[in-house]
ROSE-4610 file (N, C-alpha, C; in Angstrom, 1 decimal, always signed):
// ROSE-4610
residu = [X/X/X/X/X/X/X/X/X/X/X/X/X/X/X/X/X/X/X/X/X/X/X/X/X/X/X/X/X/X/X/X/X/X/X/X/X/X/X/X/X/X/X/X/X/X/X/X/X/X/X/X/X/X/X/X/X/X/X/X/X/X/X/X/X/X/X/X/X/X/X/X/X/X/X/X/X/X/X/X/X/X/X/X/X/X/X/X/X/X/X/X/X/X/X/X/X/X/X/X/X/X/X/X/X/X/X/X/X/X/X/X/X/X/X/X/X/X/X/X/X/X/X/X/X/X/X/X/X/X/X/X/X/X/X/X/X/X/X/X/X/X/X/X/X/X/X/X/X/X/X/X/X/X/X/X/X/X/X/X/X/X/X/X/X/X/X/X/X/X/X/X/X/X/X/X/X/X/X/X/X/X/X/X/X/X/X/X/X/X/X/X/X/X/X/X/X/X/X/X/X/X/X/X/X/X/X/X/X/X/X/X/X/X/X/X/X/X/X/X/X/X/X/X/X/X/X/X/X/X/X/X/X/X/X/X/X/X/X/X/X/X/X/X/X/X/X/X/X/X/X/X/X/X/X/X/X/X/X/X/X/X/X/X/X/X/X/X/X/X/X/X/X/X/X/X/X/X/X/X/X/X/X/X/X/X/X/X/X/X/X/X/X/X/X/X/X/X/X/X/X/X/X/X/X/X/X/X/X/X/X/X/X/X/X/X/X/X/X/X/X/X/X/X/X/X/X/X/X/X/X/X/X/X/X/X/X/X/X/X/X/X/X/X/X/X/X/X/X/X/X/X/X/X/X/X/X/X/X/X/X/X/X/X/X/X/X/X/X/X/X/X/X/X/X/X/X/X/X/X/X/X/X/X/X/X/X/X/X/X/X/X/X/X/X/X/X/X/X/X/X/X/X/X/X/X/X/X]
num = [1/1/1/2/2/2/3/3/3/4/4/4/5/5/5/6/6/6/7/7/7/8/8/8/9/9/9/10/10/10/11/11/11/12/12/12/13/13/13/14/14/14/15/15/15/16/16/16/17/17/17/18/18/18/19/19/19/20/20/20/21/21/21/22/22/22/23/23/23/24/24/24/25/25/25/26/26/26/27/27/27/28/28/28/29/29/29/30/30/30/31/31/31/32/32/32/33/33/33/34/34/34/35/35/35/36/36/36/37/37/37/38/38/38/39/39/39/40/40/40/41/41/41/42/42/42/43/43/43/44/44/44/45/45/45/46/46/46/47/47/47/48/48/48/49/49/49/50/50/50/51/51/51/52/52/52/53/53/53/54/54/54/55/55/55/56/56/56/57/57/57/58/58/58/59/59/59/60/60/60/61/61/61/62/62/62/63/63/63/64/64/64/65/65/65/66/66/66/67/67/67/68/68/68/69/69/69/70/70/70/71/71/71/72/72/72/73/73/73/74/74/74/75/75/75/76/76/76/77/77/77/78/78/78/79/79/79/80/80/80/81/81/81/82/82/82/83/83/83/84/84/84/85/85/85/86/86/86/87/87/87/88/88/88/89/89/89/90/90/90/91/91/91/92/92/92/93/93/93/94/94/94/95/95/95/96/96/96/97/97/97/98/98/98/99/99/99/100/100/100/101/101/101/102/102/102/103/103/103/104/104/104/105/105/105/106/106/106/107/107/107/108/108/108/109/109/109/110/110/110/111/111/111/112/112/112/113/113/113/114/114/114/115/115/115/116/116/116/117/117/117/118/118/118/119/119/119/120/120/120/121/121/121/122/122/122/123/123/123/124/124/124/125/125/125/126/126/126/127/127/127/128/128/128/129/129/129/130/130/130/131/131/131/132/132/132/133/133/133/134/134/134/135/135/135/136/136/136]
x = [-55.9/-56.9/-56.7/-57.8/-57.7/-58.6/-58.0/-58.6/-58.6/-59.7/-59.7/-60.3/-59.8/-60.3/-60.3/-61.0/-61.1/-60.4/-59.5/-58.9/-59.0/-59.8/-60.1/-59.3/-58.5/-57.5/-58.2/-57.7/-58.2/-57.4/-58.1/-57.3/-56.0/-54.9/-53.5/-53.1/-52.1/-51.8/-50.9/-50.5/-49.6/-48.3/-47.8/-46.5/-46.5/-45.5/-45.2/-45.6/-46.4/-46.8/-46.7/-45.9/-45.7/-46.8/-47.5/-48.9/-48.7/-47.7/-47.4/-48.1/-48.0/-48.6/-50.1/-50.8/-52.1/-52.7/-51.9/-52.1/-52.0/-51.0/-50.7/-51.9/-52.3/-53.5/-54.9/-55.0/-56.2/-56.3/-55.1/-54.9/-55.0/-54.6/-54.5/-53.2/-53.3/-52.2/-52.1/-51.0/-50.7/-50.3/-50.4/-50.1/-48.6/-48.3/-46.9/-46.3/-47.0/-46.4/-47.6/-47.3/-48.2/-47.7/-48.8/-48.4/-49.4/-49.1/-50.0/-50.0/-51.1/-51.2/-52.2/-51.7/-52.3/-52.6/-53.7/-54.2/-55.0/-54.7/-55.2/-56.3/-57.5/-58.7/-58.7/-57.8/-57.8/-56.5/-56.9/-56.1/-55.3/-55.4/-54.4/-53.6/-53.5/-52.5/-51.9/-51.1/-50.2/-49.6/-49.1/-48.3/-47.0/-46.2/-44.8/-44.2/-43.1/-42.2/-40.9/-40.5/-39.4/-38.8/-37.7/-36.9/-38.1/-37.8/-38.9/-38.1/-36.9/-36.0/-35.9/-35.2/-35.0/-36.1/-36.7/-38.0/-37.7/-36.3/-35.9/-36.2/-36.1/-36.5/-37.9/-38.9/-40.1/-40.2/-39.7/-39.5/-38.9/-37.8/-37.2/-38.1/-38.5/-39.4/-40.6/-41.2/-42.3/-41.7/-40.6/-39.7/-39.7/-39.2/-38.5/-39.9/-40.9/-42.0/-42.6/-42.5/-42.9/-42.0/-40.8/-39.7/-39.9/-40.3/-40.5/-41.8/-42.9/-44.1/-44.9/-44.3/-44.8/-46.3/-46.7/-48.3/-48.1/-49.4/-49.5/-48.8/-48.6/-47.9/-49.3/-48.9/-49.8/-50.4/-49.6/-50.2/-51.4/-51.6/-52.6/-53.9/-54.8/-56.1/-57.0/-56.7/-57.6/-57.1/-58.0/-57.5/-58.8/-60.0/-61.1/-61.0/-60.3/-60.3/-59.0/-58.4/-57.3/-55.9/-54.9/-53.5/-53.0/-53.2/-52.5/-53.2/-54.2/-55.1/-54.2/-54.0/-53.4/-52.0/-51.2/-49.8/-50.0/-51.2/-51.4/-51.7/-52.3/-52.8/-51.4/-50.4/-49.2/-48.3/-48.2/-47.4/-47.9/-49.2/-49.8/-49.3/-49.2/-49.0/-47.6/-46.5/-45.3/-45.0/-45.7/-45.4/-46.1/-47.4/-48.1/-49.4/-50.2/-51.4/-51.4/-50.4/-50.2/-48.9/-48.7/-47.4/-47.9/-46.9/-46.9/-45.9/-46.3/-45.2/-45.2/-44.2/-44.2/-44.5/-45.2/-45.5/-44.4/-43.8/-42.9/-43.1/-43.0/-43.2/-44.1/-45.1/-46.2/-45.7/-44.9/-44.5/-44.3/-44.5/-44.1/-43.0/-42.3/-40.9/-40.4/-40.5/-39.9/-38.3/-37.6/-36.2/-36.1/-34.9/-34.7/-35.1/-34.8/-35.3/-36.5/-37.5/-38.3/-39.8/-40.7/-42.1/-43.0/-44.3/-45.1/-45.7/-45.9/-46.2/-47.4/-48.2/-49.3/-48.5/-48.2/-47.9/-49.3/-49.4/-50.6/-50.1/-50.7/-50.3/-51.2/-52.3/-53.3/-52.9/-53.1/-53.0/-54.3/-55.5/-56.7/-57.2/-56.5/-56.7/-58.2/-58.8/-59.8/-59.4/-60.3/-59.7/-59.5/-58.9/-58.4/-58.8/-58.9/-59.3/-58.4/-57.9/-57.0/-57.8/-57.5/-57.7/-56.7/-57.0/-55.8/-56.2/-55.2/-55.5/-54.7/-54.9/-53.9/-54.1/-53.1/-53.1/-52.3/-52.7/-52.0/-52.1]
y = [-4.4/-5.2/-6.6/-7.1/-8.7/-9.5/-10.4/-11.4/-12.7/-13.5/-14.9/-16.1/-17.1/-18.1/-19.5/-20.4/-21.7/-22.6/-23.3/-24.1/-25.7/-26.5/-27.8/-28.8/-29.5/-30.4/-31.8/-32.6/-34.0/-34.7/-36.0/-36.8/-37.2/-37.0/-37.4/-38.8/-39.4/-40.5/-39.9/-41.0/-40.5/-39.9/-38.9/-38.4/-36.8/-36.4/-34.9/-34.4/-33.6/-33.2/-32.0/-31.4/-30.2/-29.6/-28.5/-27.9/-26.4/-26.2/-24.5/-24.0/-24.9/-24.6/-24.7/-25.4/-25.5/-24.4/-23.9/-22.5/-21.4/-21.4/-20.2/-20.0/-21.3/-21.3/-20.6/-21.2/-20.8/-19.4/-18.7/-17.2/-16.4/-16.8/-16.0/-15.0/-13.7/-12.8/-12.3/-12.1/-11.6/-10.2/-9.7/-8.2/-7.8/-6.5/-6.2/-6.7/-6.4/-6.6/-7.3/-8.0/-8.4/-9.6/-10.2/-11.7/-12.6/-13.8/-14.9/-15.8/-15.9/-16.8/-18.1/-19.3/-20.7/-21.1/-21.9/-22.3/-23.7/-24.8/-26.0/-26.2/-26.7/-26.9/-28.2/-29.0/-30.4/-30.4/-31.5/-31.9/-33.0/-33.6/-34.7/-34.8/-33.6/-33.1/-31.8/-31.5/-30.0/-29.4/-28.2/-27.4/-27.3/-27.2/-26.9/-26.3/-25.5/-25.1/-25.7/-26.4/-27.2/-27.2/-28.0/-28.3/-28.8/-28.1/-28.5/-29.0/-29.3/-30.0/-31.2/-31.8/-33.3/-34.0/-34.8/-35.7/-36.4/-36.9/-37.9/-36.9/-35.8/-34.9/-35.2/-35.4/-35.8/-36.9/-38.2/-39.4/-39.4/-38.9/-38.9/-38.1/-37.3/-36.3/-37.3/-37.8/-38.9/-39.9/-40.5/-41.6/-40.9/-39.6/-39.1/-38.9/-38.4/-38.2/-39.5/-40.6/-41.9/-42.4/-42.1/-42.4/-41.7/-40.4/-39.5/-40.0/-40.0/-40.5/-41.8/-42.9/-44.2/-44.5/-45.3/-45.7/-47.2/-47.2/-48.3/-48.3/-47.2/-46.9/-47.3/-48.0/-48.5/-47.2/-46.3/-45.1/-44.3/-44.6/-43.9/-44.5/-43.3/-43.7/-43.4/-42.3/-42.0/-43.0/-44.1/-45.1/-45.7/-44.9/-45.4/-45.2/-44.2/-44.0/-44.9/-45.5/-46.5/-46.2/-47.0/-46.9/-45.7/-45.0/-43.8/-42.5/-42.6/-41.1/-40.3/-40.9/-40.2/-39.7/-40.7/-40.2/-38.9/-39.1/-37.9/-36.6/-36.8/-35.5/-34.9/-35.5/-35.4/-34.6/-35.3/-34.9/-33.6/-33.3/-32.0/-30.9/-31.2/-30.2/-30.0/-31.0/-30.7/-29.9/-30.3/-29.4/-28.2/-28.0/-26.8/-26.7/-25.7/-25.8/-24.6/-23.7/-22.7/-22.3/-21.4/-21.0/-19.7/-18.7/-17.2/-17.2/-16.4/-16.2/-15.0/-13.8/-12.8/-12.7/-11.7/-11.6/-10.4/-10.4/-9.5/-9.5/-8.3/-8.4/-9.4/-9.5/-10.4/-11.8/-12.2/-13.6/-13.8/-15.3/-15.7/-15.5/-14.8/-14.4/-15.8/-17.1/-18.2/-18.1/-19.0/-19.3/-19.9/-20.1/-20.9/-22.3/-23.0/-24.3/-24.7/-23.7/-23.9/-24.0/-24.8/-25.0/-25.2/-25.1/-25.3/-26.7/-27.4/-28.8/-28.9/-29.8/-30.7/-31.8/-31.9/-33.1/-33.9/-34.9/-35.9/-37.1/-37.3/-38.3/-39.1/-39.3/-40.6/-41.4/-42.6/-43.7/-43.6/-43.3/-43.3/-42.0/-40.8/-39.6/-39.4/-38.0/-37.6/-36.0/-35.7/-34.4/-33.2/-32.3/-31.3/-30.1/-29.0/-27.6/-26.6/-25.8/-24.6/-23.3/-22.4/-21.1/-20.2/-19.6/-18.8/-17.4/-16.6/-15.2/-14.4/-13.5/-12.8/-11.2/-10.6/-9.3/-8.5/-7.5/-6.6/-5.0]
z = [+0.7/+0.5/+0.7/+1.2/+1.5/+0.6/+0.1/-0.8/-0.2/-0.3/+0.4/-0.6/-0.8/-1.6/-0.8/-1.1/-0.6/-1.7/-1.6/-2.6/-1.9/-2.7/-2.4/-3.3/-2.3/-2.9/-3.1/-3.9/-3.8/-2.9/-2.6/-1.7/-2.1/-1.3/-1.8/-1.0/-1.6/-0.8/+0.5/+1.2/+2.5/+1.9/+2.4/+1.9/+2.0/+1.2/+1.0/-0.3/-0.5/-1.9/-2.3/-3.3/-3.7/-4.3/-3.7/-4.2/-4.4/-4.9/-5.1/-6.3/-7.4/-8.5/-8.5/-7.8/-7.5/-6.8/-5.7/-5.0/-6.1/-6.9/-7.7/-8.8/-9.2/-10.4/-9.6/-8.4/-7.8/-7.4/-7.5/-6.9/-8.3/-9.2/-10.4/-10.4/-10.7/-10.8/-9.5/-9.0/-7.7/-7.8/-6.8/-6.8/-6.6/-6.8/-6.7/-5.7/-4.4/-3.0/-2.1/-1.2/-0.1/+0.4/+1.1/+1.9/+1.6/+1.3/+1.2/+2.5/+3.0/+4.2/+3.8/+3.9/+3.6/+4.7/+5.0/+6.3/+5.9/+6.4/+6.2/+7.4/+6.7/+7.6/+8.0/+8.5/+8.8/+10.0/+10.7/+12.1/+11.7/+10.7/+10.5/+9.1/+8.8/+7.5/+8.0/+7.2/+7.7/+6.3/+6.5/+5.4/+5.8/+4.8/+5.0/+3.9/+4.0/+3.1/+3.0/+2.0/+1.8/+0.5/+0.3/-0.9/-1.9/-3.1/-4.1/-5.4/-5.3/-6.5/-6.4/-5.3/-5.2/-4.5/-5.1/-4.7/-3.6/-3.2/-2.3/-0.9/-0.9/+0.2/+0.8/-0.2/+0.2/+0.9/+0.1/+0.7/+2.0/+2.2/+3.6/+4.7/+4.3/+5.2/+5.9/+4.9/+5.4/+6.3/+6.0/+6.9/+8.2/+8.1/+9.5/+10.4/+9.7/+10.7/+11.2/+10.4/+11.0/+12.0/+11.9/+13.0/+14.2/+14.0/+15.3/+15.9/+15.0/+15.7/+15.1/+15.7/+15.3/+15.5/+14.8/+14.9/+16.0/+16.5/+17.5/+18.7/+19.3/+20.4/+21.7/+22.7/+23.7/+24.6/+24.6/+25.3/+24.4/+23.2/+22.4/+22.9/+23.3/+23.6/+22.3/+21.4/+20.4/+19.3/+19.0/+18.1/+17.2/+17.6/+16.8/+15.3/+14.7/+13.6/+12.6/+13.4/+12.9/+13.3/+13.1/+13.7/+13.4/+12.3/+11.9/+12.1/+12.9/+13.1/+14.2/+15.5/+16.4/+16.0/+15.5/+15.0/+14.0/+13.1/+12.3/+12.9/+14.0/+14.8/+15.4/+15.7/+16.4/+15.4/+14.3/+13.0/+12.8/+12.6/+12.2/+13.1/+14.4/+15.3/+15.2/+15.0/+14.7/+13.5/+12.4/+11.0/+11.0/+11.6/+11.4/+10.4/+10.8/+10.0/+8.9/+8.9/+8.2/+7.6/+6.5/+6.1/+5.5/+5.6/+5.3/+4.1/+2.9/+2.0/+1.5/+1.4/+0.9/-0.5/-1.1/-2.5/-2.9/-4.0/-4.4/-6.0/-6.6/-8.0/-8.7/-8.1/-8.5/-8.5/-7.6/-7.6/-6.1/-5.6/-4.3/-4.0/-2.9/-2.8/-2.1/-2.8/-2.1/-2.4/-1.7/-2.0/-3.2/-3.8/-5.1/-5.1/-4.0/-3.9/-3.1/-2.8/-1.8/-2.5/-1.8/-2.5/-1.4/-1.7/-0.6/-0.8/+0.5/+0.4/+1.5/+0.8/+1.7/+2.2/+3.5/+4.4/+4.5/+3.9/+4.2/+5.0/+6.2/+7.4/+7.1/+6.7/+6.8/+5.6/+5.9/+4.5/+3.8/+4.5/+3.6/+3.8/+3.3/+3.3/+2.6/+3.3/+2.4/+1.7/+0.7/+0.2/+1.4/+1.1/+2.0/+1.4/+2.3/+2.2/+2.7/+1.8/+2.2/+2.1/+3.1/+3.1/+2.6/+1.3/+0.9/+1.2/+1.9/+2.1/+1.8/+0.7/+0.1/+0.6/+1.2/+1.7/+0.8/+0.3/-0.5/-0.2]
């Protein structure tokens, strides 16, 4: 059986935001086993699975992306939406637009220190939409 839901998230500030609980709340009870696929419908934000215990990881991740893909590069042509727009598109390609997590025993089968993150790369972000597809 395949179930699909749209999860609309509010606008978040730039950075890495733990959204595991929002996803679980939107899904309700999980099956005994299956696979959850989460897809973001945007090109300037991304999804990631990463450390969910120490908030300094989120801060450092944001700084690392900014170091890898800085703003205001002279070779950027796509600049009409602001200095952070083209870097946000590049960062979203590097991080990815989806994650898949196994479901086991009616729970997401994440590692002890893993959580699902919205990686927001825009300073003036808009609300984001996720497609949650649960296959059981």
